[in-house]
A tleap script that builds the chain and sets N, CA, C and O, in Angstrom:
source leaprc.protein.ff14SB
mol = sequence {
  NMET TYR LEU ILE GLY THR THR TYR ASN PHE
  CYS TRP ALA HIE GLN GLU LEU SER LYS SER
  THR HIE MET ASP ARG ALA CYS THR PRO THR
  MET ALA ALA GLY LEU THR ASP HIE ILE TRP
  SER VAL SER GLU VAL LEU GLN TYR LYS VAL
  ALA PRO LEU CPRO
}
set mol.1.N position { 0.876 -1.294 -0.059 }
set mol.1.CA position { -0.234 -0.123 0.239 }
set mol.1.C position { 0.698 1.127 0.003 }
set mol.1.O position { 0.395 1.927 -0.883 }
set mol.2.N position { 1.859 1.322 0.800 }
set mol.2.CA position { 2.903 2.136 1.069 }
set mol.2.C position { 3.464 2.683 -0.428 }
set mol.2.O position { 3.647 3.871 -0.696 }
set mol.3.N position { 3.670 1.672 -1.243 }
set mol.3.CA position { 4.392 2.065 -2.555 }
set mol.3.C position { 3.442 2.765 -3.587 }
set mol.3.O position { 3.840 3.661 -4.331 }
set mol.4.N position { 1.935 2.209 -3.577 }
set mol.4.CA position { 0.916 2.442 -4.498 }
set mol.4.C position { 0.814 3.981 -4.151 }
set mol.4.O position { 0.901 4.838 -5.031 }
set mol.5.N position { 0.612 4.301 -2.724 }
set mol.5.CA position { 0.150 5.539 -2.467 }
set mol.5.C position { 1.337 6.477 -2.659 }
set mol.5.O position { 1.143 7.691 -2.717 }
set mol.6.N position { 2.702 5.894 -2.770 }
set mol.6.CA position { 3.966 7.148 -2.887 }
set mol.6.C position { 3.587 7.447 -4.692 }
set mol.6.O position { 3.287 8.534 -5.186 }
set mol.7.N position { 3.718 6.131 -5.402 }
set mol.7.CA position { 3.616 6.854 -6.758 }
set mol.7.C position { 2.492 7.257 -7.246 }
set mol.7.O position { 2.650 7.773 -8.352 }
set mol.8.N position { 1.185 7.234 -6.807 }
set mol.8.CA position { 0.074 8.163 -6.596 }
set mol.8.C position { 0.556 9.220 -6.873 }
set mol.8.O position { 0.642 9.746 -7.982 }
set mol.9.N position { 1.028 9.735 -5.497 }
set mol.9.CA position { 1.391 11.271 -5.218 }
set mol.9.C position { 2.435 11.842 -5.976 }
set mol.9.O position { 2.301 12.962 -6.468 }
set mol.10.N position { 3.345 11.251 -6.098 }
set mol.10.CA position { 4.840 11.496 -6.708 }
set mol.10.C position { 4.880 11.385 -8.206 }
set mol.10.O position { 5.197 12.329 -8.931 }
set mol.11.N position { 4.536 10.161 -8.649 }
set mol.11.CA position { 4.565 10.147 -10.309 }
set mol.11.C position { 3.466 10.117 -10.964 }
set mol.11.O position { 3.791 9.846 -12.120 }
set mol.12.N position { 2.207 10.253 -10.896 }
set mol.12.CA position { 1.509 10.117 -11.825 }
set mol.12.C position { 0.167 11.326 -11.856 }
set mol.12.O position { -0.989 11.113 -11.488 }
set mol.13.N position { 0.649 12.436 -12.331 }
set mol.13.CA position { 0.194 13.434 -13.015 }
set mol.13.C position { -1.412 13.474 -12.847 }
set mol.13.O position { -2.002 12.515 -13.344 }
set mol.14.N position { -2.001 14.218 -12.368 }
set mol.14.CA position { -3.617 14.262 -12.212 }
set mol.14.C position { -4.066 15.205 -13.219 }
set mol.14.O position { -3.487 16.282 -13.365 }
set mol.15.N position { -5.278 14.789 -14.071 }
set mol.15.CA position { -6.047 15.524 -14.933 }
set mol.15.C position { -6.395 17.058 -14.401 }
set mol.15.O position { -6.305 18.127 -15.004 }
set mol.16.N position { -6.831 16.763 -13.033 }
set mol.16.CA position { -7.897 17.996 -12.527 }
set mol.16.C position { -6.638 19.220 -12.182 }
set mol.16.O position { -6.709 20.393 -12.549 }
set mol.17.N position { -5.594 18.658 -11.452 }
set mol.17.CA position { -4.590 19.322 -11.060 }
set mol.17.C position { -3.703 20.015 -12.235 }
set mol.17.O position { -3.179 21.097 -11.973 }
set mol.18.N position { -3.551 19.553 -13.258 }
set mol.18.CA position { -2.932 19.661 -14.538 }
set mol.18.C position { -3.991 21.027 -15.239 }
set mol.18.O position { -3.322 21.678 -16.041 }
set mol.19.N position { -5.169 21.459 -15.124 }
set mol.19.CA position { -5.879 22.559 -15.567 }
set mol.19.C position { -5.322 23.869 -15.277 }
set mol.19.O position { -4.502 24.079 -14.383 }
set mol.20.N position { -5.765 24.679 -16.010 }
set mol.20.CA position { -4.793 26.040 -15.880 }
set mol.20.C position { -5.270 26.880 -14.499 }
set mol.20.O position { -4.656 27.858 -14.073 }
set mol.21.N position { -6.568 26.271 -13.838 }
set mol.21.CA position { -6.812 26.992 -12.691 }
set mol.21.C position { -5.644 26.634 -11.685 }
set mol.21.O position { -5.397 27.467 -10.813 }
set mol.22.N position { -4.917 25.489 -11.728 }
set mol.22.CA position { -3.833 25.122 -10.526 }
set mol.22.C position { -2.326 25.599 -11.423 }
set mol.22.O position { -1.998 26.783 -11.348 }
set mol.23.N position { -1.735 24.942 -11.987 }
set mol.23.CA position { -0.225 24.907 -12.598 }
set mol.23.C position { -0.321 25.165 -13.720 }
set mol.23.O position { 0.593 25.946 -13.986 }
set mol.24.N position { -1.224 24.859 -15.032 }
set mol.24.CA position { -1.468 24.937 -16.206 }
set mol.24.C position { -0.368 24.075 -16.619 }
set mol.24.O position { 0.102 24.522 -17.665 }
set mol.25.N position { 0.383 22.769 -16.135 }
set mol.25.CA position { 0.897 22.027 -16.566 }
set mol.25.C position { 0.863 20.524 -15.870 }
set mol.25.O position { 0.099 20.468 -14.906 }
set mol.26.N position { 1.447 19.496 -16.141 }
set mol.26.CA position { 1.367 18.156 -15.649 }
set mol.26.C position { 1.577 18.210 -14.209 }
set mol.26.O position { 2.583 18.808 -13.829 }
set mol.27.N position { 0.950 17.787 -13.504 }
set mol.27.CA position { 1.148 18.222 -11.970 }
set mol.27.C position { 0.727 16.639 -11.114 }
set mol.27.O position { -0.129 15.828 -11.469 }
set mol.28.N position { 1.446 16.579 -10.171 }
set mol.28.CA position { 1.130 15.513 -9.113 }
set mol.28.C position { 0.585 16.103 -7.907 }
set mol.28.O position { 0.889 17.285 -7.749 }
set mol.29.N position { -0.163 15.562 -6.995 }
set mol.29.CA position { -0.404 16.223 -5.869 }
set mol.29.C position { 0.647 16.440 -4.893 }
set mol.29.O position { 0.149 16.677 -3.792 }
set mol.30.N position { 1.648 16.446 -4.887 }
set mol.30.CA position { 3.127 16.399 -4.319 }
set mol.30.C position { 3.539 18.013 -4.915 }
set mol.30.O position { 4.000 18.989 -4.324 }
set mol.31.N position { 3.201 17.826 -6.154 }
set mol.31.CA position { 3.815 19.545 -6.757 }
set mol.31.C position { 3.017 20.385 -6.503 }
set mol.31.O position { 3.521 21.502 -6.388 }
set mol.32.N position { 1.295 20.299 -6.273 }
set mol.32.CA position { 0.635 20.976 -5.756 }
set mol.32.C position { 0.619 21.461 -4.516 }
set mol.32.O position { 0.173 22.584 -4.277 }
set mol.33.N position { 1.124 20.632 -3.556 }
set mol.33.CA position { 1.257 21.132 -2.297 }
set mol.33.C position { 2.627 21.616 -1.958 }
set mol.33.O position { 2.974 21.815 -0.794 }
set mol.34.N position { 3.422 21.807 -3.017 }
set mol.34.CA position { 4.626 22.332 -3.146 }
set mol.34.C position { 5.801 21.943 -2.398 }
set mol.34.O position { 6.635 22.717 -1.929 }
set mol.35.N position { 5.799 20.212 -2.296 }
set mol.35.CA position { 6.754 19.413 -1.997 }
set mol.35.C position { 8.197 19.041 -2.407 }
set mol.35.O position { 9.322 18.823 -1.957 }
set mol.36.N position { 7.256 19.124 -3.863 }
set mol.36.CA position { 8.969 18.820 -5.134 }
set mol.36.C position { 8.343 19.862 -5.956 }
set mol.36.O position { 7.373 20.596 -5.766 }
set mol.37.N position { 9.351 19.686 -7.130 }
set mol.37.CA position { 9.138 20.502 -8.121 }
set mol.37.C position { 9.077 19.919 -9.560 }
set mol.37.O position { 9.086 20.628 -10.567 }
set mol.38.N position { 9.014 18.583 -9.563 }
set mol.38.CA position { 9.095 17.640 -10.809 }
set mol.38.C position { 8.013 16.734 -10.517 }
set mol.38.O position { 7.383 16.527 -9.480 }
set mol.39.N position { 7.945 16.239 -11.681 }
set mol.39.CA position { 7.164 14.537 -11.293 }
set mol.39.C position { 8.241 13.516 -11.349 }
set mol.39.O position { 8.996 13.404 -12.315 }
set mol.40.N position { 8.280 12.916 -10.486 }
set mol.40.CA position { 9.012 11.374 -10.093 }
set mol.40.C position { 9.075 10.195 -10.908 }
set mol.40.O position { 8.036 9.759 -11.404 }
set mol.41.N position { 10.111 9.666 -11.088 }
set mol.41.CA position { 9.974 8.221 -11.841 }
set mol.41.C position { 9.667 7.320 -10.578 }
set mol.41.O position { 9.701 7.639 -9.389 }
set mol.42.N position { 9.320 5.959 -11.232 }
set mol.42.CA position { 9.121 5.336 -9.933 }
set mol.42.C position { 10.511 4.636 -9.505 }
set mol.42.O position { 10.555 4.124 -8.387 }
set mol.43.N position { 11.521 4.593 -10.246 }
set mol.43.CA position { 13.072 4.473 -10.167 }
set mol.43.C position { 13.540 5.497 -9.062 }
set mol.43.O position { 14.275 5.247 -8.107 }
set mol.44.N position { 13.081 6.451 -9.324 }
set mol.44.CA position { 13.380 7.573 -8.233 }
set mol.44.C position { 12.940 7.509 -7.152 }
set mol.44.O position { 13.751 7.698 -6.245 }
set mol.45.N position { 11.670 7.257 -6.818 }
set mol.45.CA position { 11.086 6.637 -5.369 }
set mol.45.C position { 11.836 5.670 -5.164 }
set mol.45.O position { 12.544 5.803 -4.166 }
set mol.46.N position { 11.974 4.597 -5.814 }
set mol.46.CA position { 12.404 3.345 -4.854 }
set mol.46.C position { 14.016 3.607 -4.482 }
set mol.46.O position { 14.390 2.991 -3.484 }
set mol.47.N position { 15.052 4.462 -5.169 }
set mol.47.CA position { 16.217 4.439 -4.754 }
set mol.47.C position { 16.274 5.858 -3.700 }
set mol.47.O position { 17.337 6.085 -3.121 }
set mol.48.N position { 15.300 6.618 -3.527 }
set mol.48.CA position { 15.269 7.690 -2.150 }
set mol.48.C position { 15.487 7.184 -1.257 }
set mol.48.O position { 14.753 6.264 -0.898 }
set mol.49.N position { 16.690 7.599 -0.444 }
set mol.49.CA position { 17.130 7.466 0.758 }
set mol.49.C position { 16.389 8.082 1.624 }
set mol.49.O position { 16.112 9.241 1.314 }
set mol.50.N position { 15.800 7.535 3.019 }
set mol.50.CA position { 15.389 7.824 3.993 }
set mol.50.C position { 15.812 8.011 5.197 }
set mol.50.O position { 15.765 7.049 5.964 }
set mol.51.N position { 16.338 9.306 5.676 }
set mol.51.CA position { 17.072 9.636 6.804 }
set mol.51.C position { 16.704 8.228 8.174 }
set mol.51.O position { 15.561 7.774 8.233 }
set mol.52.N position { 17.426 7.886 8.810 }
set mol.52.CA position { 16.938 6.771 10.097 }
set mol.52.C position { 16.753 7.872 11.204 }
set mol.52.O position { 17.305 8.950 11.429 }
set mol.53.N position { 15.655 7.088 11.856 }
set mol.53.CA position { 15.173 7.652 13.125 }
set mol.53.C position { 16.090 7.738 14.026 }
set mol.53.O position { 16.860 6.779 14.083 }
set mol.54.N position { 16.314 8.940 15.046 }
set mol.54.CA position { 17.332 9.257 15.901 }
set mol.54.C position { 17.179 8.222 17.030 }
set mol.54.O position { 17.957 8.229 17.984 }
savepdb mol mol.pdb
quit
């Protein structure tokens, strides 16, 4: 479930968010929220290193 949710938010452009009322280009939910500036590839998501908890 984690992988599906992550790819949904980072890798797949959403039609409603890509309309001129939002960013007027292909846009993912994380781009609309200002968390990233590009559409990620699945490979990029899988290779991302998360810092360990302190």
